[in-house]
C-alpha positions as CSV (number, residue, x, y, z in Angstrom):
1,M,-12.8,-5.6,13.4
2,K,-13.7,-6.7,17.2
3,Q,-11.0,-6.7,19.4
4,R,-9.8,-10.8,19.3
5,H,-6.3,-10.0,20.6
6,P,-5.0,-6.4,21.4
7,T,-1.7,-6.8,19.9
8,I,-2.3,-8.5,16.8
9,H,-5.0,-5.7,16.4
10,K,-2.8,-2.7,17.2
11,I,0.2,-3.7,14.5
12,L,-2.7,-4.3,12.0
13,K,-4.1,-0.5,13.2
14,F,-0.3,0.4,12.0
15,C,0.6,-1.0,9.3
16,Q,-2.9,0.3,8.0
17,S,-2.6,3.8,8.8
18,M,1.8,3.8,7.7
19,I,0.6,2.2,4.4
20,A,-1.8,5.1,4.9
21,L,0.6,7.3,5.3
22,L,3.3,6.6,2.9
23,W,0.8,6.3,-0.4
24,I,-0.7,8.9,0.7
25,Y,2.8,11.2,0.8
26,Q,3.5,9.6,-2.8
27,G,0.8,10.9,-4.2
28,L,0.5,13.6,-2.2
29,I,4.3,15.6,-1.9
30,P,6.0,14.4,-5.5
31,K,3.0,14.3,-7.9
32,L,0.2,16.9,-7.1
33,I,1.4,19.0,-5.3
34,F,5.7,20.0,-6.3
35,Q,5.1,18.1,-9.8
36,S,9.1,16.3,-8.6
37,P,10.5,16.7,-12.1
38,T,11.7,12.7,-12.1
39,E,7.7,11.6,-11.9
40,Q,7.2,14.4,-15.3
41,A,10.8,12.7,-16.9
42,I,9.9,8.6,-16.4
43,W,6.1,9.5,-17.1
44,Q,8.2,11.6,-20.7
45,Q,10.1,7.9,-21.1
46,L,6.4,6.8,-22.6
47,P,5.2,7.6,-25.9
48,I,2.8,10.4,-25.2
49,A,1.9,14.2,-26.0
50,H,4.5,16.5,-23.7
51,F,0.6,18.5,-22.8
52,Y,-0.7,15.4,-21.0
53,I,2.4,14.5,-19.4
54,G,1.0,17.0,-15.8
55,W,-2.4,15.9,-16.4
56,L,-1.2,12.0,-16.1
57,V,1.3,12.7,-12.9
58,M,-1.7,14.7,-11.3
59,L,-4.0,11.6,-12.2
60,S,-1.0,9.4,-10.9
61,G,-1.4,11.2,-7.6
62,I,-5.1,12.0,-7.1
63,S,-5.1,7.9,-7.5
64,E,-2.3,6.9,-5.1
65,V,-3.6,9.8,-2.6
66,I,-7.1,7.6,-2.9
67,F,-5.9,3.7,-2.6
68,G,-3.8,5.0,0.5
69,V,-7.2,6.5,1.7
70,L,-9.0,3.0,1.6
71,F,-6.7,2.1,3.8
72,L,-8.3,3.8,6.6
73,F,-11.0,2.7,6.1
74,I,-10.9,-0.9,5.0
75,K,-9.3,-4.4,6.4
76,H,-9.6,-6.5,4.2
77,P,-6.5,-9.1,3.0
78,C,-7.1,-8.5,-1.0
79,L,-6.5,-4.4,-0.6
80,H,-3.3,-5.4,0.6
81,W,-2.1,-8.2,-2.0
82,L,-4.2,-5.2,-4.1
83,S,-1.1,-3.0,-2.7
84,I,2.3,-5.0,-3.0
85,V,1.1,-7.1,-7.1
86,S,0.8,-2.8,-7.6
87,L,3.9,-2.2,-6.1
88,T,5.4,-5.1,-8.2
89,G,4.6,-3.7,-11.2
90,L,4.9,-0.2,-10.3
91,F,8.7,-1.6,-9.7
92,I,9.1,-3.6,-12.5
93,F,7.8,0.0,-14.8
94,I,10.9,1.4,-13.7
95,L,13.0,-0.7,-13.9
96,F,12.0,-1.1,-17.8
97,I,11.6,3.0,-17.3
98,D,14.2,4.5,-16.0
99,P,16.8,1.7,-14.1
100,N,18.6,4.5,-12.7
101,Q,16.1,5.1,-10.6
102,L,17.0,1.8,-8.9
103,Y,20.2,3.1,-7.2
104,Q,19.9,6.9,-6.2
105,A,18.9,7.7,-3.0
106,F,15.9,7.6,-1.6
107,N,14.8,4.9,-4.7
108,P,11.4,2.9,-4.9
109,V,13.0,0.2,-4.0
110,V,13.2,0.7,-0.4
111,M,9.6,2.7,-1.4
112,N,8.3,-0.6,-2.1
113,I,10.2,-3.4,-0.5
114,A,8.9,-1.1,2.9
115,L,5.2,-1.3,1.5
116,A,4.5,-4.7,0.6
117,S,6.4,-5.3,3.5
118,L,4.2,-4.0,5.4
119,S,1.6,-5.5,3.7
120,L,3.0,-8.8,4.1
121,I,2.4,-8.4,8.1
122,A,-1.1,-7.3,7.3
123,I,-2.1,-10.1,5.8
124,W,-1.3,-12.0,8.7
125,C,-3.0,-10.4,11.0
126,L,-6.1,-10.6,9.6
127,N,-5.2,-14.3,8.9
128,A,-4.6,-14.6,12.3
129,D,-7.9,-12.6,13.9
130,A,-9.6,-14.8,10.9
131,D,-8.0,-18.0,12.7
132,A,-9.1,-17.2,15.9
133,K,-12.7,-16.7,15.3
134,P,-13.7,-20.2,15.0
135,L,-11.4,-21.2,17.8
136,K,-13.3,-18.5,20.2
137,S,-16.8,-19.9,18.4
138,A,-15.4,-23.6,19.7
139,L,-14.8,-22.3,23.2
140,R,-17.8,-20.6,23.3
141,E,-19.6,-24.2,22.1
142,C,-17.4,-26.1,25.0
143,N,-18.3,-23.8,27.8
144,R,-22.3,-23.4,26.9
145,K,-22.6,-27.6,27.2
146,D,-21.0,-27.4,30.9
């Protein structure tokens, strides 16, 4: 993305970096490295054989790490909308599977609202940059005619 407005570019870069960091952390630490008992307990609420639980936790961790890495390389509103929809879906999933998680310390409500908010800010930055492109082109055309 060409720098149209340095402040918007910095905000977008910060949002993208933090979203990437949080998705990667959430997949790597509690799911891949430590296989948190809480993560396993969530999967055990579903009618899935106990043998597969560890694999599903790892698969969800790998998916989250890959999704986080995408934010390091792709700057597109669709990726952010996908994040917001995913976070909403995960929140609803937790709401029905293990509602006790919603009032615990470090609960998914805080994480999901923070990530969704960063994605919304990134979308605004991307839209502001897209809106600036036609204006810059029109100004160049006016300058050429003079």
